[in-house]
C-alpha positions as CSV (number, residue, x, y, z in Angstrom):
1,M,0.0,0.0,0.0
2,H,1.3,3.5,-0.9
3,V,-0.3,6.5,0.9
4,T,0.9,10.1,0.8
5,D,-1.4,11.7,3.4
6,T,-1.2,9.4,6.4
7,H,-1.7,11.5,9.5
8,F,-2.9,10.7,13.0
9,T,-4.0,13.0,15.9
10,D,-2.1,11.0,18.5
11,R,-1.3,7.4,19.3
12,T,-4.8,6.6,20.4
13,D,-6.2,7.8,17.1
14,A,-3.5,5.7,15.3
15,G,-4.5,2.6,17.4
16,R,-8.1,2.9,16.5
17,K,-7.3,3.2,12.8
18,L,-4.9,0.3,13.0
19,A,-7.4,-1.8,14.9
20,A,-9.9,-1.3,12.0
21,R,-7.6,-3.3,9.8
22,L,-7.1,-6.2,12.2
23,G,-10.6,-7.5,12.7
24,H,-9.8,-10.8,11.0
25,L,-7.5,-11.6,14.0
26,R,-10.3,-11.5,16.6
27,G,-10.5,-14.8,18.5
28,P,-9.4,-16.5,21.7
29,G,-6.0,-17.5,20.3
30,T,-4.8,-13.9,19.8
31,V,-2.4,-11.9,22.1
32,V,-1.4,-8.3,21.5
33,V,2.2,-7.4,22.4
34,A,3.3,-3.8,22.5
35,L,6.7,-2.2,22.2
36,P,6.9,0.3,25.1
37,R,6.6,3.0,25.5
38,G,5.1,4.6,22.4
39,G,3.6,1.4,21.1
40,V,1.5,0.8,24.3
41,P,-1.3,3.4,23.6
42,V,-1.6,2.1,20.1
43,A,-1.6,-1.5,21.2
44,A,-4.2,-0.8,23.9
45,E,-6.7,0.2,21.3
46,V,-5.9,-2.8,19.2
47,A,-6.2,-5.2,22.2
48,A,-9.6,-3.6,23.2
49,A,-10.9,-3.9,19.7
50,L,-9.9,-7.6,19.3
51,G,-10.9,-8.5,22.8
52,A,-7.3,-9.8,23.3
53,P,-4.9,-9.8,26.2
54,L,-2.2,-7.1,26.2
55,D,1.4,-7.7,27.1
56,I,4.7,-5.9,26.4
57,C,8.0,-6.8,24.7
58,V,10.7,-4.5,26.1
59,I,13.1,-3.4,23.4
60,R,15.8,-0.7,23.4
61,K,17.0,0.9,20.3
62,L,20.8,1.1,19.9
63,G,21.3,4.6,18.6
64,V,24.4,5.9,16.7
65,P,26.5,7.6,19.4
66,Y,26.5,11.1,17.8
67,Q,23.0,10.7,16.3
68,P,21.0,8.7,18.9
69,E,17.7,9.0,17.0
70,L,19.3,6.9,14.2
71,G,19.0,3.3,15.0
72,M,22.0,1.0,14.4
73,G,20.2,-2.0,16.0
74,A,18.2,-3.1,19.0
75,I,18.3,-5.3,22.0
76,G,15.5,-7.1,23.7
77,E,14.5,-9.4,26.5
78,D,15.9,-13.0,26.5
79,G,19.2,-11.7,25.2
80,V,18.0,-10.9,21.7
81,R,20.3,-8.5,19.8
82,V,19.7,-7.2,16.2
83,L,22.3,-5.0,14.4
84,N,21.9,-3.0,11.2
85,D,25.3,-3.6,9.6
86,Q,24.7,-1.0,6.9
87,V,23.9,1.8,9.3
88,M,26.9,0.9,11.5
89,R,29.2,0.8,8.5
90,L,28.0,4.2,7.0
91,A,28.1,5.8,10.5
92,G,31.6,4.5,11.2
93,V,30.6,3.0,14.6
94,S,33.4,1.0,16.2
95,A,33.0,-2.1,18.3
96,E,33.9,-0.2,21.4
97,Q,31.3,2.5,20.7
98,L,28.7,-0.2,20.1
99,A,29.6,-1.9,23.4
100,R,29.2,1.3,25.4
101,V,25.8,2.1,23.8
102,E,24.6,-1.5,24.4
103,Q,25.7,-1.5,28.0
104,A,23.7,1.7,28.8
105,E,20.7,0.5,26.9
106,R,20.8,-3.0,28.5
107,A,20.6,-1.3,32.0
108,E,17.6,0.7,30.9
109,L,15.9,-2.3,29.3
110,E,16.2,-4.2,32.6
111,R,14.9,-1.3,34.6
112,R,11.9,-0.9,32.3
113,A,11.2,-4.7,32.3
114,R,11.1,-4.6,36.2
115,R,9.0,-1.4,36.2
116,Y,6.4,-2.7,33.8
117,R,6.2,-6.3,34.7
118,G,6.9,-6.3,38.4
119,D,6.8,-9.9,39.5
120,R,4.4,-11.0,36.8
121,P,5.7,-13.4,34.1
122,P,5.3,-12.6,30.4
123,A,2.1,-13.8,28.7
124,D,2.2,-17.3,27.5
125,L,2.6,-17.1,23.7
126,R,2.9,-20.8,23.0
127,G,0.7,-21.7,20.0
128,R,-0.9,-18.3,19.9
129,T,-1.3,-15.6,17.1
130,V,0.8,-12.7,18.4
131,V,0.2,-9.2,17.1
132,V,3.3,-7.1,17.6
133,V,2.4,-3.4,17.7
134,D,4.5,-0.2,17.7
135,D,3.6,3.4,16.9
136,G,5.5,3.1,13.6
137,V,8.5,1.5,11.8
138,A,11.6,3.5,10.7
139,T,14.7,1.4,10.3
140,G,12.8,-1.7,11.6
141,S,15.5,-2.8,14.1
142,T,13.2,-2.8,17.1
143,A,10.3,-4.4,15.2
144,R,12.7,-7.2,14.0
145,A,13.9,-7.8,17.6
146,A,10.4,-8.0,18.9
147,C,9.3,-10.4,16.3
148,R,12.2,-12.6,17.1
149,I,11.5,-12.5,20.8
150,V,7.8,-13.6,20.5
151,R,8.8,-16.3,18.0
152,A,11.3,-17.6,20.5
153,R,8.6,-17.7,23.1
154,G,6.5,-20.1,21.1
155,A,4.2,-17.9,19.0
156,D,2.6,-19.9,16.3
157,R,1.9,-16.9,14.0
158,V,3.5,-13.5,14.2
159,V,1.7,-10.4,12.9
160,L,3.6,-7.1,12.8
161,A,1.1,-4.2,12.9
162,V,2.0,-0.5,12.8
163,P,0.1,2.7,11.9
164,V,2.9,4.1,9.6
165,A,6.0,2.8,7.9
166,P,8.3,3.5,4.9
167,G,7.3,2.0,1.6
168,D,9.9,-0.8,1.7
169,W,9.1,-2.0,5.1
170,T,7.7,-5.3,3.9
171,D,10.9,-6.0,2.1
172,R,12.8,-5.4,5.3
173,L,10.6,-7.4,7.7
174,S,8.8,-10.1,5.8
175,D,11.4,-12.7,7.0
176,V,10.5,-12.2,10.7
177,A,6.6,-11.9,10.5
178,D,4.0,-14.1,8.9
179,E,1.8,-11.0,8.2
180,L,2.5,-7.3,8.1
181,V,-0.3,-4.7,8.5
182,C,0.1,-1.0,8.2
183,V,-2.4,1.9,7.9
184,G,-0.2,3.9,5.6
185,T,3.2,3.9,3.9
186,P,3.7,7.6,3.0
187,S,6.4,8.9,0.7
188,P,8.7,10.7,1.4
189,F,9.3,9.2,4.8
190,F,11.8,10.8,7.2
191,A,10.6,10.0,10.7
192,I,7.6,8.4,12.4
193,G,6.7,11.6,14.4
194,E,6.1,13.7,11.3
195,F,2.8,11.8,10.7
196,Y,1.4,12.5,14.2
197,A,0.0,15.9,15.3
198,D,0.9,14.9,18.9
199,F,3.9,12.7,19.2
200,S,4.8,13.6,22.8
201,Q,6.6,11.1,24.8
202,T,4.6,8.3,26.5
203,G,5.4,8.2,30.2
204,D,5.8,5.2,32.5
205,D,2.6,6.1,34.3
206,E,0.6,5.9,31.2
207,V,2.2,2.6,30.3
208,L,1.4,1.1,33.7
209,R,-2.2,2.5,33.6
210,L,-2.9,0.9,30.2
211,L,-1.4,-2.4,31.2
212,A,-3.4,-2.4,34.5
213,E,-6.6,-1.7,32.6
214,A,-5.9,-4.5,30.2
215,R,-5.4,-7.0,33.0
216,G,-8.9,-6.5,34.2
217,G,-9.4,-2.9,35.3
218,H,-12.7,-1.2,34.4
219,P,-13.1,-1.0,30.6
220,P,-13.1,2.5,29.2
221,A,-16.4,4.1,28.4
222,P,-17.1,4.1,24.7
223,V,-16.3,7.5,23.2
224,E,-19.1,9.3,21.2
225,V,-17.1,12.5,20.4
226,D,-13.3,13.0,20.1
227,R,-12.5,16.0,17.9
228,E,-10.4,19.0,17.5
229,L,-12.2,22.3,17.6
230,T,-11.6,26.1,17.5
231,V,-13.2,28.1,20.2
232,P,-13.7,31.9,19.8
233,A,-13.0,33.6,23.1
234,A,-12.4,37.3,24.0
235,G,-11.4,38.3,20.5
236,V,-9.1,35.3,19.7
237,L,-9.4,31.8,18.3
238,L,-8.3,29.1,20.7
239,A,-7.6,25.5,19.7
240,G,-9.0,22.7,21.8
241,R,-9.9,19.0,21.9
242,L,-13.3,17.8,23.0
243,T,-13.8,14.2,24.2
244,V,-17.2,13.0,25.2
245,P,-17.8,9.4,26.4
246,A,-21.2,7.8,25.9
247,R,-23.6,8.7,28.6
248,A,-21.2,11.3,30.1
249,A,-21.9,12.3,33.7
250,G,-20.4,15.8,33.3
251,V,-17.8,17.9,31.4
252,V,-14.5,19.2,32.8
253,V,-12.7,22.1,31.2
254,F,-8.9,22.1,31.6
255,A,-7.0,25.3,32.2
256,H,-3.3,24.8,31.6
257,G,-0.7,26.8,33.3
258,S,2.8,28.3,32.7
259,G,2.1,28.7,29.0
260,S,1.5,25.0,28.3
261,S,-1.1,24.0,25.7
262,R,-3.8,21.4,25.2
263,H,-0.9,18.9,24.4
264,S,0.3,19.0,28.0
265,P,1.1,15.4,28.7
266,R,0.2,15.6,32.4
267,N,-3.2,17.1,31.7
268,R,-3.9,14.8,28.8
269,F,-3.1,11.9,31.2
270,V,-5.6,13.1,33.7
271,A,-8.2,13.9,31.0
272,A,-7.9,10.4,29.6
273,Y,-8.5,9.0,33.2
274,L,-11.6,11.1,33.5
275,N,-12.9,10.0,30.1
276,R,-12.6,6.4,31.2
277,A,-14.7,7.2,34.3
278,G,-17.4,8.6,32.0
279,L,-16.6,12.3,32.1
280,A,-16.3,14.5,29.1
281,T,-13.2,16.8,28.8
282,L,-12.2,19.9,26.9
283,L,-8.5,20.7,26.7
284,F,-7.8,24.0,25.0
285,D,-5.0,26.5,24.7
286,L,-5.5,29.5,27.0
287,L,-2.9,31.4,24.9
288,T,-2.4,31.6,21.2
289,E,0.8,30.3,19.7
290,A,2.1,33.9,19.2
291,E,1.3,34.7,22.9
292,E,2.9,31.8,24.6
293,P,6.4,33.3,24.8
294,D,5.1,36.3,26.6
295,R,5.5,35.5,30.3
296,R,3.4,38.5,31.3
297,K,0.4,36.8,29.7
298,V,1.2,33.5,31.4
299,F,0.6,35.3,34.8
300,D,-2.2,37.6,33.6
301,V,-5.0,35.8,35.6
302,D,-7.6,38.3,34.5
303,L,-6.9,37.5,30.9
304,L,-6.8,33.8,31.4
305,G,-9.9,33.8,33.6
306,A,-11.8,35.8,31.0
307,R,-10.9,33.4,28.3
308,L,-11.7,30.4,30.4
309,T,-15.1,31.9,31.2
310,A,-15.8,32.5,27.5
311,V,-14.8,29.0,26.6
312,A,-17.0,27.5,29.4
313,G,-19.9,29.6,27.9
314,R,-19.3,28.0,24.5
315,L,-20.0,24.5,26.0
316,A,-23.6,25.6,26.4
317,D,-23.8,25.9,22.6
318,Q,-22.3,22.4,21.9
319,E,-25.0,19.7,21.4
320,E,-22.8,17.1,23.1
321,T,-22.2,19.1,26.3
322,Q,-25.1,21.5,26.8
323,E,-26.9,19.1,29.1
324,L,-23.8,18.3,31.2
325,P,-22.8,19.8,34.6
326,L,-19.6,21.8,34.5
327,G,-16.3,21.2,36.3
328,L,-13.0,23.0,36.0
329,F,-9.5,21.6,36.3
330,G,-6.6,24.0,36.6
331,A,-2.8,23.5,36.8
332,S,-0.3,26.1,37.9
333,T,-1.6,29.5,36.9
334,G,-4.5,27.7,35.2
335,A,-5.7,27.0,38.7
336,A,-6.1,30.7,39.4
337,A,-7.9,31.1,36.2
338,A,-10.3,28.2,37.1
339,L,-11.1,29.8,40.5
340,W,-11.5,33.2,38.8
341,T,-14.1,31.6,36.4
342,A,-15.8,29.8,39.3
343,A,-16.2,33.1,41.1
344,R,-17.6,34.7,38.0
345,L,-20.0,31.9,37.1
346,G,-21.2,31.0,40.6
347,D,-23.4,28.0,40.8
348,D,-23.0,27.1,37.1
349,V,-19.6,25.7,38.1
350,R,-20.2,22.6,40.1
351,A,-16.7,21.6,41.1
352,V,-13.0,22.7,40.8
353,V,-9.8,20.8,41.1
354,S,-6.3,22.4,41.2
355,R,-3.2,20.4,40.5
356,G,0.1,21.9,41.7
357,G,-1.7,25.2,41.3
358,R,-1.4,28.8,42.3
359,P,-4.9,29.5,43.5
360,D,-3.5,32.5,45.5
361,L,-3.1,34.4,42.2
362,A,-6.9,34.5,41.8
363,G,-6.9,37.2,44.6
364,P,-8.7,37.3,48.0
365,G,-11.9,38.7,46.6
366,R,-12.3,36.1,43.9
367,L,-11.4,33.3,46.3
368,A,-14.1,34.4,48.7
369,A,-16.7,34.5,45.9
370,V,-16.2,30.8,44.8
371,T,-19.2,28.6,45.6
372,A,-18.1,25.4,43.9
373,P,-16.6,22.7,46.0
374,T,-12.8,23.0,45.5
375,L,-10.1,20.3,45.8
376,L,-6.5,21.6,46.0
377,V,-3.9,18.9,45.1
378,V,-0.2,19.5,45.8
379,G,2.9,17.4,46.0
380,A,4.4,16.6,49.4
381,R,7.9,17.9,48.2
382,D,6.5,21.1,46.9
383,D,6.8,23.1,50.1
384,T,6.3,26.6,48.8
385,V,3.2,25.7,46.8
386,I,1.8,23.8,49.8
387,D,2.0,27.0,51.9
388,L,0.4,29.1,49.1
389,N,-2.5,26.6,48.8
390,R,-3.0,26.6,52.5
391,Q,-3.2,30.4,52.5
392,A,-5.6,30.3,49.5
393,R,-7.8,27.7,51.1
394,S,-8.2,29.9,54.2
395,R,-9.8,32.5,52.0
396,L,-12.3,30.1,50.4
397,R,-15.8,30.1,51.8
398,C,-17.0,27.0,49.9
399,E,-16.5,23.3,50.6
400,S,-12.8,22.6,50.1
401,E,-10.1,20.1,50.7
402,L,-6.3,20.1,50.5
403,A,-4.8,16.8,49.3
404,V,-1.1,16.3,49.7
405,V,0.3,13.5,47.5
406,P,3.2,11.7,49.2
407,H,6.6,11.6,47.4
408,A,5.4,14.0,44.7
409,G,7.2,17.1,43.5
410,H,5.7,20.1,41.7
411,L,5.2,18.3,38.4
412,F,4.1,14.9,39.8
413,E,6.8,13.1,37.8
414,E,7.5,10.5,40.4
415,P,6.1,7.0,39.7
416,G,2.4,6.7,40.6
417,T,1.9,10.3,41.7
418,L,0.1,11.5,38.6
419,D,-2.2,8.4,38.9
420,R,-3.1,9.6,42.4
421,V,-3.9,13.1,41.1
422,A,-6.2,11.5,38.5
423,E,-7.9,9.3,41.1
424,L,-8.5,12.3,43.4
425,A,-9.9,14.4,40.5
426,R,-12.1,11.6,39.3
427,D,-13.6,11.0,42.7
428,W,-14.1,14.8,43.3
429,F,-15.9,15.4,40.0
430,L,-18.1,12.3,40.2
431,R,-19.1,13.3,43.7
432,H,-19.9,16.9,42.9
433,L,-21.2,16.9,39.3
434,P,-24.8,16.0,39.8
435,P,-26.8,14.6,36.9
436,G,-29.4,16.8,35.4
437,S,-27.6,20.1,36.0
438,P,-26.7,21.4,32.5
439,V,-24.0,23.8,31.6
440,R,-25.5,27.3,31.6
441,P,-22.8,29.9,32.0
442,A,-23.7,33.4,31.3
């Protein structure tokens, strides 16, 4: 297949499109195996569509020392090692350089295997059809290693499935897989990421969450709406992404802070968690691309709050959200904007959650005017922000709680801490977004 306009919104979108081509593999004998980390969100969609178990195959690319994005080979579990002799020869990589790269990557491979598997053994692949999934193929070294690993583990049939690959990928990989499936093989092809609107790094927390869900967690609510949109607000056009699960219990608008956009990986993580719990989400850019470098606007809470208020008002005009109760989720300076908006809209905002926020920047008068139940979430290692949140909470007259997440810093990058934020937000919104209270901001 030769396609010139292959593009995906993100890895979830790519997984859904790939799954549509794999229906013939549905059956009790199929196992889906993902290459972490980027292949896991893609594979999760495939596994869900096929009703198949999801496992991982930990692979580490061996990058050329002075150009690490260029793969000269890969290593995998069970001692598998695949080298691309042509790349090594053209790049002039010596045996000593290869050994140093492999030593470093082997340590990382073992760390990730422990992190993702814990004490659980790999899935039993003996006699099964194994679908190996990644977010794309470039040189093919990691895909080749993965196929060799699952074959060595007893797979009866190996299917290599990816959203995007170069036109000659079947020539490169047909010797290690019984079937190769790809959504598109665009030309020219320079890098996998050029075919994704959002190709941000997949974090360990997201990998662990998706694997846990596949092992028997609650299945995600089916999504009725998942689309990009442009929202007019206070004289500018702001880009956003609206996701509405079937039978949504409410809608949560995210206000990003410190100039980050709707592509913020942390807020996207929390939003996806809320979607699976049956809550609609709207992630949007508080600032335009031209405004983002201006640090004055990042801290202009009146500007951010006015825009958030306008965007919340637009939800009342959207058919998918106009009957849903409204919640606000703010991070950093976005938390101040969320409370500014909650004060402005009164009872039309049913709940607010702040993550590592600066609610103090909303100002004493605005804080005292908030009526929506408010949850302030901070990291235990973020001492300054803890104090600022305590001070802000003392000015709130509404129901409020301060939740301190153990071992977490300001950005909640420590393992498991962002999961805890998502759990707290989910529980708060589900408790305070009553059914039958539609969005009606003025």
